[in-house]
Backbone atoms as SQL, in Angstrom:
CREATE TABLE atoms (id INTEGER PRIMARY KEY, chain TEXT, resi INTEGER, resn TEXT, atom TEXT, x REAL, y REAL, z REAL);
INSERT INTO atoms VALUES
  (1, 'A', 1, 'UNK', 'N', -8.538, 14.732, -29.820),
  (2, 'A', 1, 'UNK', 'CA', -8.711, 13.293, -29.812),
  (3, 'A', 1, 'UNK', 'C', -7.409, 12.583, -29.453),
  (4, 'A', 2, 'UNK', 'N', -6.292, 13.045, -30.009),
  (5, 'A', 2, 'UNK', 'CA', -4.992, 12.446, -29.720),
  (6, 'A', 2, 'UNK', 'C', -4.674, 12.583, -28.235),
  (7, 'A', 3, 'UNK', 'N', -5.001, 13.736, -27.645),
  (8, 'A', 3, 'UNK', 'CA', -4.761, 13.945, -26.223),
  (9, 'A', 3, 'UNK', 'C', -5.550, 12.955, -25.374),
  (10, 'A', 4, 'UNK', 'N', -6.780, 12.672, -25.771),
  (11, 'A', 4, 'UNK', 'CA', -7.619, 11.719, -25.033),
  (12, 'A', 4, 'UNK', 'C', -7.012, 10.325, -25.099),
  (13, 'A', 5, 'UNK', 'N', -6.564, 9.922, -26.276),
  (14, 'A', 5, 'UNK', 'CA', -5.950, 8.603, -26.436),
  (15, 'A', 5, 'UNK', 'C', -4.673, 8.513, -25.608),
  (16, 'A', 6, 'UNK', 'N', -3.855, 9.525, -25.651),
  (17, 'A', 6, 'UNK', 'CA', -2.614, 9.542, -24.880),
  (18, 'A', 6, 'UNK', 'C', -2.908, 9.481, -23.382),
  (19, 'A', 7, 'UNK', 'N', -3.923, 10.201, -22.958),
  (20, 'A', 7, 'UNK', 'CA', -4.292, 10.191, -21.534),
  (21, 'A', 7, 'UNK', 'C', -4.737, 8.805, -21.110),
  (22, 'A', 8, 'UNK', 'N', -5.519, 8.106, -21.964),
  (23, 'A', 8, 'UNK', 'CA', -5.987, 6.766, -21.637),
  (24, 'A', 8, 'UNK', 'C', -4.829, 5.770, -21.605),
  (25, 'A', 9, 'UNK', 'N', -3.873, 5.929, -22.508),
  (26, 'A', 9, 'UNK', 'CA', -2.693, 5.059, -22.497),
  (27, 'A', 9, 'UNK', 'C', -1.925, 5.265, -21.199),
  (28, 'A', 10, 'UNK', 'N', -1.776, 6.520, -20.783),
  (29, 'A', 10, 'UNK', 'CA', -1.102, 6.813, -19.519),
  (30, 'A', 10, 'UNK', 'C', -1.863, 6.223, -18.345),
  (31, 'A', 11, 'UNK', 'N', -3.179, 6.340, -18.360),
  (32, 'A', 11, 'UNK', 'CA', -4.008, 5.803, -17.285),
  (33, 'A', 11, 'UNK', 'C', -3.882, 4.287, -17.228),
  (34, 'A', 12, 'UNK', 'N', -3.919, 3.643, -18.382),
  (35, 'A', 12, 'UNK', 'CA', -3.776, 2.181, -18.443),
  (36, 'A', 12, 'UNK', 'C', -2.412, 1.764, -17.884),
  (37, 'A', 13, 'UNK', 'N', -1.372, 2.447, -18.287),
  (38, 'A', 13, 'UNK', 'CA', -0.018, 2.128, -17.814),
  (39, 'A', 13, 'UNK', 'C', 0.112, 2.333, -16.314),
  (40, 'A', 14, 'UNK', 'N', -0.454, 3.409, -15.820),
  (41, 'A', 14, 'UNK', 'CA', -0.381, 3.704, -14.390),
  (42, 'A', 14, 'UNK', 'C', -1.147, 2.660, -13.576),
  (43, 'A', 15, 'UNK', 'N', -2.335, 2.286, -14.049),
  (44, 'A', 15, 'UNK', 'CA', -3.130, 1.274, -13.356),
  (45, 'A', 15, 'UNK', 'C', -2.402, -0.064, -13.360),
  (46, 'A', 16, 'UNK', 'N', -1.825, -0.432, -14.502),
  (47, 'A', 16, 'UNK', 'CA', -1.094, -1.698, -14.595),
  (48, 'A', 16, 'UNK', 'C', 0.110, -1.687, -13.652),
  (49, 'A', 17, 'UNK', 'N', 0.804, -0.567, -13.582),
  (50, 'A', 17, 'UNK', 'CA', 1.967, -0.456, -12.688),
  (51, 'A', 17, 'UNK', 'C', 1.563, -0.628, -11.229),
  (52, 'A', 18, 'UNK', 'N', 0.417, -0.082, -10.848),
  (53, 'A', 18, 'UNK', 'CA', -0.060, -0.245, -9.473),
  (54, 'A', 18, 'UNK', 'C', -0.277, -1.722, -9.147),
  (55, 'A', 19, 'UNK', 'N', -0.887, -2.454, -10.072),
  (56, 'A', 19, 'UNK', 'CA', -1.106, -3.883, -9.833),
  (57, 'A', 19, 'UNK', 'C', 0.216, -4.650, -9.881),
  (58, 'A', 20, 'UNK', 'N', 1.079, -4.313, -10.814),
  (59, 'A', 20, 'UNK', 'CA', 2.366, -4.999, -10.944),
  (60, 'A', 20, 'UNK', 'C', 3.238, -4.844, -9.700),
  (61, 'A', 21, 'UNK', 'N', 3.052, -3.759, -8.975),
  (62, 'A', 21, 'UNK', 'CA', 3.850, -3.483, -7.777),
  (63, 'A', 21, 'UNK', 'C', 3.104, -3.760, -6.481),
  (64, 'A', 22, 'UNK', 'N', 1.969, -4.436, -6.574),
  (65, 'A', 22, 'UNK', 'CA', 1.156, -4.728, -5.399),
  (66, 'A', 22, 'UNK', 'C', 1.878, -5.702, -4.464),
  (67, 'A', 23, 'UNK', 'N', 1.698, -5.525, -3.156),
  (68, 'A', 23, 'UNK', 'CA', 2.259, -6.503, -2.216),
  (69, 'A', 23, 'UNK', 'C', 1.510, -7.840, -2.269),
  (70, 'A', 24, 'UNK', 'N', 0.354, -7.862, -2.920),
  (71, 'A', 24, 'UNK', 'CA', -0.410, -9.098, -3.081),
  (72, 'A', 24, 'UNK', 'C', 0.015, -9.730, -4.408),
  (73, 'A', 25, 'UNK', 'N', 0.710, -10.852, -4.339),
  (74, 'A', 25, 'UNK', 'CA', 1.278, -11.492, -5.534),
  (75, 'A', 25, 'UNK', 'C', 0.252, -11.726, -6.625),
  (76, 'A', 26, 'UNK', 'N', -0.936, -12.164, -6.281),
  (77, 'A', 26, 'UNK', 'CA', -1.961, -12.470, -7.284),
  (78, 'A', 26, 'UNK', 'C', -2.328, -11.263, -8.143),
  (79, 'A', 27, 'UNK', 'N', -2.299, -10.100, -7.560),
  (80, 'A', 27, 'UNK', 'CA', -2.674, -8.903, -8.308),
  (81, 'A', 27, 'UNK', 'C', -1.667, -8.582, -9.397),
  (82, 'A', 28, 'UNK', 'N', -0.451, -9.055, -9.244),
  (83, 'A', 28, 'UNK', 'CA', 0.589, -8.811, -10.244),
  (84, 'A', 28, 'UNK', 'C', 0.314, -9.534, -11.560),
  (85, 'A', 29, 'UNK', 'N', -0.530, -10.569, -11.511),
  (86, 'A', 29, 'UNK', 'CA', -0.863, -11.333, -12.722),
  (87, 'A', 29, 'UNK', 'C', -2.101, -10.799, -13.441),
  (88, 'A', 30, 'UNK', 'N', -2.776, -9.827, -12.861),
  (89, 'A', 30, 'UNK', 'CA', -3.970, -9.265, -13.494),
  (90, 'A', 30, 'UNK', 'C', -3.572, -8.326, -14.625),
  (91, 'A', 31, 'UNK', 'N', -4.471, -8.125, -15.557),
  (92, 'A', 31, 'UNK', 'CA', -4.214, -7.267, -16.710),
  (93, 'A', 31, 'UNK', 'C', -5.229, -6.143, -16.780),
  (94, 'A', 32, 'UNK', 'N', -4.771, -5.010, -17.273),
  (95, 'A', 32, 'UNK', 'CA', -5.601, -3.820, -17.442),
  (96, 'A', 32, 'UNK', 'C', -5.720, -3.514, -18.935),
  (97, 'A', 33, 'UNK', 'N', -6.927, -3.213, -19.369),
  (98, 'A', 33, 'UNK', 'CA', -7.161, -2.718, -20.722),
  (99, 'A', 33, 'UNK', 'C', -8.003, -1.463, -20.598),
  (100, 'A', 34, 'UNK', 'N', -7.773, -0.526, -21.487),
  (101, 'A', 34, 'UNK', 'CA', -8.478, 0.748, -21.433),
  (102, 'A', 34, 'UNK', 'C', -9.093, 1.045, -22.789),
  (103, 'A', 35, 'UNK', 'N', -10.348, 1.482, -22.779),
  (104, 'A', 35, 'UNK', 'CA', -10.958, 2.001, -24.002),
  (105, 'A', 35, 'UNK', 'C', -11.412, 3.425, -23.706),
  (106, 'A', 36, 'UNK', 'N', -12.231, 3.987, -24.537),
  (107, 'A', 36, 'UNK', 'CA', -12.613, 5.390, -24.366),
  (108, 'A', 36, 'UNK', 'C', -13.477, 5.647, -23.134),
  (109, 'A', 37, 'UNK', 'N', -14.105, 4.597, -22.611),
  (110, 'A', 37, 'UNK', 'CA', -15.030, 4.788, -21.499),
  (111, 'A', 37, 'UNK', 'C', -14.646, 4.080, -20.215),
  (112, 'A', 38, 'UNK', 'N', -13.774, 3.061, -20.295),
  (113, 'A', 38, 'UNK', 'CA', -13.565, 2.250, -19.103),
  (114, 'A', 38, 'UNK', 'C', -12.168, 1.651, -19.007),
  (115, 'A', 39, 'UNK', 'N', -11.842, 1.268, -17.766),
  (116, 'A', 39, 'UNK', 'CA', -10.672, 0.471, -17.468),
  (117, 'A', 39, 'UNK', 'C', -11.181, -0.925, -17.116),
  (118, 'A', 40, 'UNK', 'N', -10.693, -1.929, -17.798),
  (119, 'A', 40, 'UNK', 'CA', -11.112, -3.304, -17.572),
  (120, 'A', 40, 'UNK', 'C', -10.000, -4.049, -16.863),
  (121, 'A', 41, 'UNK', 'N', -10.340, -4.680, -15.740),
  (122, 'A', 41, 'UNK', 'CA', -9.405, -5.540, -15.022),
  (123, 'A', 41, 'UNK', 'C', -9.796, -6.980, -15.341),
  (124, 'A', 42, 'UNK', 'N', -8.817, -7.799, -15.716),
  (125, 'A', 42, 'UNK', 'CA', -9.117, -9.204, -15.993),
  (126, 'A', 42, 'UNK', 'C', -8.027, -10.098, -15.422),
  (127, 'A', 43, 'UNK', 'N', -8.377, -11.359, -15.246),
  (128, 'A', 43, 'UNK', 'CA', -7.467, -12.353, -14.705),
  (129, 'A', 43, 'UNK', 'C', -8.182, -13.184, -13.657),
  (130, 'A', 44, 'UNK', 'N', -7.395, -13.854, -12.825),
  (131, 'A', 44, 'UNK', 'CA', -7.951, -14.733, -11.791),
  (132, 'A', 44, 'UNK', 'C', -7.270, -14.480, -10.450),
  (133, 'A', 45, 'UNK', 'N', -8.047, -14.566, -9.399),
  (134, 'A', 45, 'UNK', 'CA', -7.540, -14.494, -8.027),
  (135, 'A', 45, 'UNK', 'C', -8.211, -15.591, -7.206),
  (136, 'A', 46, 'UNK', 'N', -7.703, -15.830, -5.996),
  (137, 'A', 46, 'UNK', 'CA', -8.228, -16.932, -5.188),
  (138, 'A', 46, 'UNK', 'C', -9.394, -16.530, -4.287),
  (139, 'A', 47, 'UNK', 'N', -9.612, -15.219, -4.101),
  (140, 'A', 47, 'UNK', 'CA', -10.693, -14.828, -3.188),
  (141, 'A', 47, 'UNK', 'C', -11.310, -13.491, -3.619),
  (142, 'A', 48, 'UNK', 'N', -12.545, -13.303, -3.174),
  (143, 'A', 48, 'UNK', 'CA', -13.280, -12.088, -3.507),
  (144, 'A', 48, 'UNK', 'C', -12.574, -10.848, -2.957),
  (145, 'A', 49, 'UNK', 'N', -11.934, -10.983, -1.813),
  (146, 'A', 49, 'UNK', 'CA', -11.226, -9.854, -1.215),
  (147, 'A', 49, 'UNK', 'C', -10.156, -9.311, -2.176),
  (148, 'A', 50, 'UNK', 'N', -9.381, -10.205, -2.788),
  (149, 'A', 50, 'UNK', 'CA', -8.345, -9.760, -3.725),
  (150, 'A', 50, 'UNK', 'C', -8.949, -9.108, -4.960),
  (151, 'A', 51, 'UNK', 'N', -10.105, -9.597, -5.386),
  (152, 'A', 51, 'UNK', 'CA', -10.810, -8.975, -6.513),
  (153, 'A', 51, 'UNK', 'C', -11.162, -7.528, -6.164),
  (154, 'A', 52, 'UNK', 'N', -11.671, -7.329, -4.967),
  (155, 'A', 52, 'UNK', 'CA', -12.042, -5.983, -4.516),
  (156, 'A', 52, 'UNK', 'C', -10.828, -5.084, -4.330),
  (157, 'A', 53, 'UNK', 'N', -9.741, -5.645, -3.805),
  (158, 'A', 53, 'UNK', 'CA', -8.516, -4.861, -3.618),
  (159, 'A', 53, 'UNK', 'C', -8.000, -4.370, -4.972),
  (160, 'A', 54, 'UNK', 'N', -8.042, -5.240, -5.976),
  (161, 'A', 54, 'UNK', 'CA', -7.598, -4.842, -7.321),
  (162, 'A', 54, 'UNK', 'C', -8.429, -3.672, -7.829),
  (163, 'A', 55, 'UNK', 'N', -9.722, -3.762, -7.656),
  (164, 'A', 55, 'UNK', 'CA', -10.625, -2.703, -8.120),
  (165, 'A', 55, 'UNK', 'C', -10.337, -1.386, -7.412),
  (166, 'A', 56, 'UNK', 'N', -10.193, -1.441, -6.119),
  (167, 'A', 56, 'UNK', 'CA', -9.953, -0.218, -5.359),
  (168, 'A', 56, 'UNK', 'C', -8.557, 0.344, -5.620),
  (169, 'A', 57, 'UNK', 'N', -7.606, -0.521, -5.932),
  (170, 'A', 57, 'UNK', 'CA', -6.247, -0.078, -6.228),
  (171, 'A', 57, 'UNK', 'C', -6.215, 0.817, -7.456),
  (172, 'A', 58, 'UNK', 'N', -6.977, 0.465, -8.475),
  (173, 'A', 58, 'UNK', 'CA', -6.925, 1.267, -9.709),
  (174, 'A', 58, 'UNK', 'C', -7.967, 2.370, -9.759),
  (175, 'A', 59, 'UNK', 'N', -8.929, 2.336, -8.858),
  (176, 'A', 59, 'UNK', 'CA', -9.991, 3.356, -8.884),
  (177, 'A', 59, 'UNK', 'C', -9.429, 4.775, -8.806),
  (178, 'A', 60, 'UNK', 'N', -8.390, 4.980, -8.026),
  (179, 'A', 60, 'UNK', 'CA', -7.830, 6.328, -7.854),
  (180, 'A', 60, 'UNK', 'C', -7.189, 6.889, -9.115),
  (181, 'A', 61, 'UNK', 'N', -6.784, 6.018, -10.045),
  (182, 'A', 61, 'UNK', 'CA', -6.161, 6.510, -11.277),
  (183, 'A', 61, 'UNK', 'C', -7.115, 6.439, -12.469),
  (184, 'A', 62, 'UNK', 'N', -8.353, 6.041, -12.242),
  (185, 'A', 62, 'UNK', 'CA', -9.314, 5.841, -13.333),
  (186, 'A', 62, 'UNK', 'C', -9.615, 7.128, -14.091),
  (187, 'A', 63, 'UNK', 'N', -9.406, 8.264, -13.484),
  (188, 'A', 63, 'UNK', 'CA', -9.514, 9.563, -14.164),
  (189, 'A', 63, 'UNK', 'C', -10.829, 9.722, -14.918),
  (190, 'A', 64, 'UNK', 'N', -11.929, 9.419, -14.238),
  (191, 'A', 64, 'UNK', 'CA', -13.251, 9.589, -14.845),
  (192, 'A', 64, 'UNK', 'C', -13.720, 8.403, -15.667),
  (193, 'A', 65, 'UNK', 'N', -12.867, 7.414, -15.860),
  (194, 'A', 65, 'UNK', 'CA', -13.265, 6.213, -16.590),
  (195, 'A', 65, 'UNK', 'C', -14.017, 5.258, -15.656),
  (196, 'A', 66, 'UNK', 'N', -14.922, 4.502, -16.225),
  (197, 'A', 66, 'UNK', 'CA', -15.649, 3.491, -15.458),
  (198, 'A', 66, 'UNK', 'C', -14.713, 2.304, -15.221),
  (199, 'A', 67, 'UNK', 'N', -14.681, 1.768, -14.020),
  (200, 'A', 67, 'UNK', 'CA', -13.868, 0.594, -13.705),
  (201, 'A', 67, 'UNK', 'C', -14.745, -0.642, -13.886),
  (202, 'A', 68, 'UNK', 'N', -14.312, -1.552, -14.765),
  (203, 'A', 68, 'UNK', 'CA', -15.036, -2.797, -15.018),
  (204, 'A', 68, 'UNK', 'C', -14.180, -3.931, -14.472),
  (205, 'A', 69, 'UNK', 'N', -14.699, -4.609, -13.467),
  (206, 'A', 69, 'UNK', 'CA', -13.956, -5.674, -12.804),
  (207, 'A', 69, 'UNK', 'C', -14.426, -7.024, -13.337),
  (208, 'A', 70, 'UNK', 'N', -13.638, -7.613, -14.249),
  (209, 'A', 70, 'UNK', 'CA', -13.953, -8.916, -14.809),
  (210, 'A', 70, 'UNK', 'C', -13.057, -10.008, -14.257),
  (211, 'A', 71, 'UNK', 'N', -12.484, -9.758, -13.095),
  (212, 'A', 71, 'UNK', 'CA', -11.608, -10.731, -12.459),
  (213, 'A', 71, 'UNK', 'C', -12.453, -11.915, -11.986),
  (214, 'A', 72, 'UNK', 'N', -11.960, -13.117, -12.264),
  (215, 'A', 72, 'UNK', 'CA', -12.635, -14.341, -11.827),
  (216, 'A', 72, 'UNK', 'C', -12.054, -14.808, -10.516),
  (217, 'A', 73, 'UNK', 'N', -12.910, -15.321, -9.641),
  (218, 'A', 73, 'UNK', 'CA', -12.469, -15.837, -8.348),
  (219, 'A', 73, 'UNK', 'C', -12.519, -17.357, -8.413),
  (220, 'A', 74, 'UNK', 'N', -11.366, -17.990, -8.167),
  (221, 'A', 74, 'UNK', 'CA', -11.303, -19.456, -8.177),
  (222, 'A', 74, 'UNK', 'C', -11.717, -20.034, -6.847);
């Protein structure tokens, strides 16, 4: 169980780092949360394209977790 929690913390940190280092400024303001089943992306962006880019950016590190995109488009 401890290994699973540690792995999810690592996954959350890695996903957040990907967004924090994105060339798209808006993605740097998004937040990642991880639970036992999913990675949740939250925050606001100006267009649907950026919402999709955020989702695809973290999909590669999701490590079997479901990606939940709760980003709002203004």
